[in-house]
C-alpha positions as CSV (number, residue, x, y, z in Angstrom):
1,M,11.8,-5.1,-4.9
2,E,13.3,-8.4,-4.2
3,L,15.5,-7.0,-1.6
4,G,12.5,-5.1,0.1
5,M,10.7,-8.5,0.2
6,W,13.8,-10.1,1.6
7,F,14.1,-7.4,4.5
8,H,10.3,-7.4,5.1
9,Q,10.2,-11.3,5.5
10,G,13.3,-11.1,7.8
11,G,11.5,-8.6,10.0
12,D,13.7,-5.7,9.0
13,A,11.1,-3.2,8.6
14,D,13.4,-0.1,8.1
15,R,15.7,-1.5,5.7
16,A,12.5,-3.1,3.7
17,R,11.1,0.6,3.8
18,G,14.4,1.9,2.2
19,A,14.4,-0.7,-0.4
20,F,10.9,-0.2,-1.6
21,A,11.4,3.6,-1.5
22,M,14.4,3.2,-3.8
23,A,12.0,1.0,-6.0
24,V,9.7,3.7,-6.3
25,V,12.4,6.2,-7.1
26,R,13.8,4.1,-9.8
27,D,10.5,3.3,-11.3
28,P,7.5,5.7,-10.0
29,S,5.1,3.5,-12.2
30,N,5.8,0.5,-10.1
31,E,2.4,-0.3,-8.2
32,R,3.6,-3.1,-6.2
33,A,6.7,-1.2,-5.1
34,W,4.5,1.7,-3.7
35,S,2.0,-0.8,-2.3
36,N,4.8,-2.7,-0.8
37,H,6.2,0.4,0.7
38,G,2.6,1.5,2.3
39,V,2.3,-2.0,4.1
40,V,5.8,-1.7,5.8
41,I,5.1,1.9,6.6
42,Q,1.7,1.0,8.0
43,Q,3.1,-1.7,10.1
44,M,5.8,0.9,11.4
45,G,2.7,3.0,12.6
46,R,3.2,5.8,10.0
47,F,-0.6,5.9,8.8
48,E,-0.4,9.1,6.8
49,E,2.7,8.2,4.8
50,A,1.2,4.6,4.1
51,L,-1.9,6.3,2.7
52,R,0.3,8.4,0.4
53,S,2.0,5.3,-0.9
54,Y,-1.3,3.4,-1.5
55,R,-2.5,6.7,-3.2
56,N,0.3,6.9,-5.5
57,A,-0.2,3.0,-6.1
58,A,-3.9,3.8,-7.3
59,R,-2.7,6.7,-9.2
60,V,-0.3,4.7,-11.4
61,H,-2.4,1.7,-11.9
62,P,-6.3,2.4,-11.1
63,E,-7.3,-0.9,-12.3
64,V,-5.6,-2.7,-9.4
65,A,-8.0,-3.3,-6.6
66,T,-5.1,-4.1,-4.0
67,S,-4.4,-0.3,-3.7
68,F,-8.0,0.5,-2.6
69,F,-8.0,-2.5,-0.3
70,N,-4.8,-1.4,1.5
71,M,-6.1,2.0,1.9
72,A,-9.5,0.5,3.4
73,K,-7.4,-1.5,6.0
74,A,-5.3,1.4,7.0
75,Y,-8.5,3.5,7.5
76,Q,-10.1,0.7,9.4
77,D,-6.8,0.2,11.5
78,V,-7.3,3.7,12.8
79,G,-10.9,3.8,13.2
80,R,-12.1,5.7,10.2
81,V,-14.9,3.5,9.3
82,R,-16.5,5.6,6.6
83,D,-13.5,6.2,4.8
84,A,-12.6,2.4,4.8
85,I,-16.1,1.4,3.7
86,A,-15.6,3.9,0.9
87,M,-12.3,2.4,0.0
88,F,-13.6,-1.2,0.2
89,R,-16.2,-0.2,-2.2
90,R,-13.8,1.2,-4.5
91,A,-11.9,-2.1,-4.5
92,V,-15.1,-4.2,-5.4
93,I,-15.8,-1.5,-8.2
94,V,-12.5,-2.1,-9.6
95,K,-12.7,-5.9,-9.3
96,P,-16.2,-7.1,-8.3
97,D,-14.8,-10.5,-7.1
98,F,-11.8,-9.3,-5.2
99,Y,-12.7,-10.5,-1.7
């Protein structure tokens, strides 16, 4: 995780992606690693893969609103407004004071 954050902050998206991918292989229940992997992948323009990572994050820890918020932002970025609204709602249901 720390290495992925270091690469990401340094602007090396590909190495950050690899580090976060390794983190989720080592611990598939690591919600933060799944979410961070999704963020990096989304920034690389790989929308569907980012959504898979966010869905995995939500699956392992459905009580964390960030996963739903990340999905909403991904949908919003590609113009899928209805899907974005649905995920924003899920985030607020999970944590009413989220945003």
